[in-house]
N, C-alpha and C positions, 0 to 999 in steps of 0.2 A: 405636163398638163394633159388631162384626159380630153376626150371628145366632148363630154358633157361640160367640162370646165371651159373649153373654148366656145361652146355654144352659149353658155351663161355669160361669158365675157362679151360676146357679140351683142347679146340682148342688153347688157349693161351699157354698152356704147350707145345703143338706140335710146335708152332711157336718159342718158346724159345729153344727147342731142335734143330730145324733147324738152329737157330742163332748160337748156340754153335758148331754144326757140320760144318757150313760154316766158322766160325772163326778158327776152328781146321785145316781145309783145307787151309785157307789163311796163317795161321802160318806155316804150313808145306811148302808151296810154298816159303815163306820168308826164312825159314831155308835152303831150297835147294839153293837159290841164295846168301845167306850170306857166305862170304868167311870164311874158317875154322880158319884162324888166324885173330884176331881182329886188330893186329898191321898193317895189310895190308890195313885197311880201312882209307880213308881220313876223315877229320873232318866233312864234309858235309854228307858223307855216314853214319857216326856214328849217327849224328843227325837224319837223315832220318829213319834208322832202329829203333832208339830209339822212334821216333814219331809213327812209325807203331806199335811197341810193346805197347806203351802207349795207342794208339787208340784201340787196341784189348782189353786191360784191361778195358778201359772206356766203350766199347760196351757191354762187359759182365756185368759190374755193372749196367749200365742203363737198359739193358734187364731184369736183375734179379729184379731190383726195380719196373719196369713196371709190371712184372709178379706178384710180391707180392702185389702191390697196385691195381691190376686189370685193368690197363689201356692198357694192351697188347691184343687188340682184333682184 
């Protein structure tokens, strides 16, 4: 690996950390608005919160794969 490659990889790590921090903040906001009892949710709300949770997991996995493969520049 060259010096520029190592520098780009270090930059990619910071982007991944920013991604994780923003997803943690987004998850916290979802948790604030999520009713404390799941029984009070309608079917559409359960699907919506489930889709948001699934999207968070997918974003973390895709970001991690891009970081490992070196495409997160």
